[in-house]
C-alpha positions as CSV (number, residue, x, y, z in Angstrom):
1,X,-9.1,22.7,1.1
2,X,-8.6,18.9,1.6
3,X,-9.3,16.2,-1.1
4,X,-8.0,12.8,-2.1
5,X,-4.3,13.0,-3.4
6,X,-2.0,15.1,-5.5
7,X,-1.3,12.6,-8.3
8,X,-3.8,14.2,-10.6
9,X,-2.5,17.7,-10.1
10,X,-5.8,19.0,-8.9
11,X,-4.8,22.5,-7.8
12,X,-5.5,25.1,-10.5
13,X,-4.3,28.6,-11.1
14,X,-0.9,28.1,-9.6
15,X,-2.1,26.5,-6.4
16,X,0.3,24.2,-4.6
17,X,-0.8,20.7,-3.7
18,X,0.3,19.1,-0.4
19,X,-0.7,15.8,1.2
20,X,-2.9,16.1,4.3
21,X,-4.9,13.7,6.4
22,X,-4.9,10.9,3.7
23,X,-5.9,13.4,1.0
24,X,-4.5,16.6,-0.4
25,X,-4.8,20.3,0.3
26,X,-4.4,23.2,-2.1
27,X,-2.6,26.2,-0.9
28,X,-4.1,28.9,-3.2
29,X,-2.4,32.0,-4.5
30,X,-3.8,35.3,-3.4
31,X,-7.0,36.1,-5.4
32,X,-8.1,32.5,-5.7
33,X,-10.2,30.2,-3.6
34,X,-12.1,27.0,-3.6
35,X,-11.2,23.3,-3.2
36,X,-8.9,23.4,-6.2
37,X,-8.3,27.1,-6.3
38,X,-10.8,27.3,-9.1
39,X,-12.7,30.3,-7.8
40,X,-11.9,34.0,-8.3
41,X,-11.8,35.6,-4.8
42,X,-10.6,39.0,-5.7
43,X,-11.2,41.6,-8.5
44,X,-7.7,42.7,-9.3
45,X,-9.0,45.5,-11.4
46,X,-10.3,47.3,-8.4
47,X,-6.8,48.6,-7.7
48,X,-6.7,50.2,-11.2
49,X,-3.4,48.5,-12.3
50,X,-3.5,49.7,-15.9
51,X,-1.5,52.8,-16.1
52,X,-2.6,54.4,-19.3
53,X,-5.9,56.4,-19.0
54,X,-7.3,54.8,-22.2
55,X,-6.4,51.2,-21.1
56,X,-9.2,48.8,-20.0
57,X,-8.8,46.2,-17.3
58,X,-10.3,42.7,-17.4
59,X,-10.5,40.6,-14.2
60,X,-9.2,37.1,-14.4
61,X,-8.9,34.3,-11.9
62,X,-6.0,35.3,-9.6
63,X,-4.9,37.8,-12.2
64,X,-5.9,40.7,-14.5
65,X,-5.3,41.8,-18.1
66,X,-4.8,45.3,-19.4
67,X,-5.8,46.1,-23.0
68,X,-3.7,48.9,-24.2
69,X,-4.3,51.7,-26.8
70,X,-2.0,51.9,-29.8
71,X,1.7,52.7,-29.2
72,X,1.6,51.2,-25.7
73,X,2.4,47.8,-24.3
74,X,3.6,46.1,-21.1
75,X,1.6,44.3,-18.4
76,X,0.1,47.6,-17.3
77,X,0.4,49.5,-20.6
78,X,3.2,51.4,-19.0
79,X,5.7,51.2,-21.8
80,X,5.6,53.5,-24.9
81,X,6.3,51.5,-28.1
82,X,6.0,53.4,-31.3
83,X,5.5,50.1,-33.2
84,X,2.9,48.6,-30.9
85,X,-0.7,48.2,-32.2
86,X,-2.0,48.0,-28.7
87,X,-4.3,45.2,-27.4
88,X,-3.5,42.8,-24.7
89,X,-0.6,44.0,-22.5
90,X,2.2,41.6,-21.9
91,X,5.2,41.5,-19.7
92,X,8.2,43.2,-21.3
93,X,11.7,42.9,-20.1
94,X,13.2,46.3,-20.6
95,X,16.9,46.3,-21.2
96,X,18.7,49.5,-20.4
97,X,22.1,48.6,-22.0
98,X,23.6,50.2,-25.1
99,X,22.2,47.4,-27.3
100,X,18.6,48.6,-27.1
101,X,17.2,50.7,-29.9
102,X,16.6,53.8,-27.9
103,X,20.0,53.6,-26.1
104,X,21.8,53.2,-29.4
105,X,19.8,56.1,-31.0
106,X,20.6,58.4,-28.1
107,X,24.2,57.4,-28.2
108,X,24.4,58.2,-31.9
109,X,22.8,61.6,-31.3
110,X,25.3,62.3,-28.5
111,X,28.1,61.5,-30.9
112,X,26.7,64.0,-33.3
113,X,26.8,66.5,-30.5
114,X,30.5,66.0,-30.2
115,X,31.0,66.3,-33.9
116,X,29.1,69.6,-33.8
117,X,31.3,70.7,-30.9
118,X,28.3,71.3,-28.8
119,X,30.0,70.8,-25.4
120,X,32.2,73.9,-26.2
121,X,29.1,75.9,-27.5
122,X,27.0,75.2,-24.4
123,X,26.4,78.2,-22.3
124,X,27.8,80.7,-24.8
125,X,24.6,82.8,-24.7
126,X,23.9,82.1,-28.3
127,X,21.3,79.6,-29.6
128,X,23.0,76.9,-31.7
129,X,20.2,75.0,-33.3
130,X,22.3,72.0,-34.1
131,X,22.8,71.6,-30.3
132,X,19.3,72.3,-29.2
133,X,18.3,68.7,-28.5
134,X,17.8,66.4,-25.6
135,X,21.0,64.5,-26.4
136,X,23.0,67.8,-26.5
137,X,21.5,69.1,-23.2
138,X,19.5,71.7,-25.2
139,X,22.6,73.8,-25.9
140,X,22.9,74.5,-22.2
141,X,19.5,76.2,-22.3
142,X,20.9,78.9,-24.6
143,X,17.8,78.6,-26.8
144,X,15.2,78.8,-24.0
145,X,16.5,81.5,-21.7
146,X,17.6,79.0,-19.2
147,X,14.3,77.1,-19.1
148,X,13.9,73.4,-20.2
149,X,11.3,73.7,-22.9
150,X,9.7,70.5,-21.8
151,X,9.7,71.2,-18.0
152,X,5.9,71.4,-18.0
153,X,5.3,68.4,-20.3
154,X,3.6,65.6,-18.3
155,X,2.9,63.2,-21.2
156,X,3.4,59.5,-20.5
157,X,6.2,59.4,-23.2
158,X,9.4,61.4,-23.7
159,X,8.1,63.9,-26.1
160,X,11.6,65.4,-26.7
161,X,12.7,62.1,-28.2
162,X,9.8,62.1,-30.8
163,X,9.8,65.8,-31.4
164,X,9.5,66.7,-35.2
165,X,9.9,63.1,-36.2
166,X,7.2,63.3,-38.8
167,X,4.8,61.1,-36.8
168,X,1.9,62.6,-34.8
169,X,2.1,61.6,-31.2
170,X,-1.2,62.8,-29.7
171,X,0.2,62.5,-26.1
172,X,2.6,65.4,-27.0
173,X,0.1,67.5,-29.1
174,X,-0.4,70.2,-26.5
175,X,1.2,73.6,-25.6
176,X,3.2,72.1,-22.7
177,X,4.8,69.5,-25.0
178,X,5.3,72.0,-27.9
179,X,2.6,70.5,-30.0
180,X,4.9,67.6,-31.0
181,X,6.9,69.9,-33.3
182,X,3.7,70.4,-35.4
183,X,3.8,66.7,-36.4
184,X,0.1,66.5,-35.9
185,X,-0.7,69.5,-38.1
186,X,-2.3,68.4,-41.3
187,X,-1.0,69.9,-44.5
188,X,-3.7,71.7,-46.6
189,X,-4.7,70.0,-49.8
190,X,-4.9,72.1,-53.0
191,X,-8.2,73.9,-53.6
192,X,-10.6,72.1,-55.8
193,X,-9.5,73.1,-59.4
194,X,-13.2,73.7,-60.3
195,X,-13.4,76.4,-57.7
196,X,-9.8,77.7,-57.7
197,X,-10.0,80.5,-60.3
198,X,-13.6,81.3,-59.3
199,X,-12.7,81.7,-55.7
200,X,-9.7,83.9,-56.5
201,X,-12.0,86.2,-58.5
202,X,-14.8,86.3,-56.0
203,X,-12.6,86.5,-52.8
204,X,-13.8,89.2,-50.4
205,X,-16.9,90.1,-52.5
206,X,-19.2,90.1,-49.4
207,X,-21.0,86.9,-50.6
208,X,-20.7,83.4,-49.1
209,X,-19.7,80.9,-51.8
210,X,-19.9,77.5,-50.1
211,X,-17.5,76.0,-52.6
212,X,-14.9,78.4,-51.5
213,X,-15.7,78.3,-47.8
214,X,-12.8,76.1,-46.6
215,X,-9.2,76.5,-45.5
216,X,-7.8,75.1,-48.8
217,X,-9.6,77.9,-50.9
């Protein structure tokens, strides 16, 4: 699209201004159009770029934005982050070196495997619980009859890394992912003291007492 000149930086949304026929022309990026690339010519959300099933996509001029559920981040909500509150997904540079938190944590767990002599115990046909972890190669599958316990787990996060960590990860709370090590199971509260003794005395009497009709009592 041709106009007057490029001195005023007329091209928007990343368009490149070039002089042409005594004026200027904007070379627009894909997804934008118009004299100054000010128009949205493509709905980027049509390609379903947001990778988490609970994420929502918002079309923008020449771009899109993913709004992520809690514990997920990244431009496309593709990164699991235990500390993330969710919201607008942003580009995240993932470093895979030993200085990252997860790499350091995994390395520490592998060092514990060596301290527990797990490499020598692997494949001894006996389940050594201290070695039955991802870092220790699941004790050479001695604890699972030669089957990786997470082989059918298709959660978007590595459930074996958050297994039995005291935090409920709903993505792992299913039979295939071993119910997140029961992290999502709520502990029962004590029975209401007003009903406690009464319920004990009237248990199994054939009558329904609504004050006792709960798991706690």
